[in-house]
C-alpha positions, 0 to 999 in steps of 0.5 A: 211803716209796717204793712199793718200800719199802712193798711189800718182802717181810718176812723169812720165818721161819727154820724152825730156830727152830721146834719145831712145823712147823705154827706155822712154816707159820702164820707163813710164811703170814702173812709171805707174805700180808703181802707178797702179798695173793693168797697165800691159804688157797686158793692155799696149799692148792692147792700142798699138795694139801689142802682149804682148810678142812683147811689152816686146821685144820693151821695152827691146830695141830688137824690134821697135814699129810698126809705126802704133802704134805711135799715140796710144803710144802718147795718152797712155803716155799723150803727147801733143804739143812739147813732142808729136812731140819729141816722133814722131821724136824719132820713126822716127830716130829709123826707119831711114835707111840713114845717111842723114835721121838720121842727119835730125832727130837729128837736129829736136830733138835738135830743139824740145829739145833745149832752147827757143831762141828769134829771132831778127828782121831786125830792130835789125840787128845792133847787129851783126855789131860789135862783141863786142856787143855780148861780152858785152851783155853776160858780163854785167849780170855777173857784174850787177853793173859795168858801161860801162867803167868797163865792157869794161876793162874786155873784151879781148881785152879791149874796150875803154870807148867810144866804150863800152858806145856806145855798151851798149847804143845800147844793151839797145835801141835794147831791149837786155839788161835792167837796173833793180834795181839790175843792168844789166839783159838780156831781153831774155836769148838766142837769135838767128838771125831771117830769115829776118836778111840779110845773108851778115850781119851774114857773117860779124859777123862770120868773126869778130868771126873768127878774134877773134879766130886768136887773141886768137891763138896769145895772149891767153895761150894754157891753157886758150883756145882750138884751134885745126884742123882736115883734113879728107876724108869723104863721102857726108853722113858723112859730113851731119852726122858731121853737125848733131853732131855740131848742137847737141854740140852747143845745149849742150853748150847752155844748159850748159850755161843756167844751170851754176849757177856762170859763171866767164867768157864769152867764144866764141865757133867757129865751122867751118866745110867746104870742102877744096877739092872735087873729080870730080863726075864720070859718074853714081856716 
């Protein structure tokens, strides 16, 4: 092994992989220390303007990094753009006191860490007019050589040839599916509704998704689906916390879909969380 190879710096940890900024700082310290012995607690603490003993407790997760040292930590770790914003949000989360603040921070972290999604514009709103457009869009790349008729037969419930052909033509027209030499391909792996998509259009799409769940409850074996419910009493802050969990779970499913190497099915993941009873507020509450 050459001297150059022996002293080559190890790859630094990616802050986007962390949920606690202190764990990230600890791992960053170890990586920098392995590359350069002079990178000590004393050196790092001087750059962060904290006491070396205080830094040791921070890296062990026992103390918080002072808010004033956040910018210095970002500079020390060579973070820029999305990574810098993510680190700032991790610090903000760690200092958050209320459940609402924590939920908002987790939602921002999810957005910063999340998969890249192409926003659909108002001229692409027809994608949301019929639920089966989304099914065929996800299905076509799994069987790239199938024509519309064959793809329609794989849907649950099966689509007629005419409906499948119209849907595939629309997806191509909207730029959501492409025909390449190897077959069907997605023009963008992930899409999301842009702000100029009418709320009524999205509500109709969600209603169709819920009806799909009703059909699945009747027609699909329990071993091939998971449908359950829970009714519980919560406080307002609890409600916001659960919304944050749902957002995080949605992100995890998206990430899994992105990493799956050999998908063999298209699934619909509905999430509904809404009040069914509300107590009247008492004076002063």
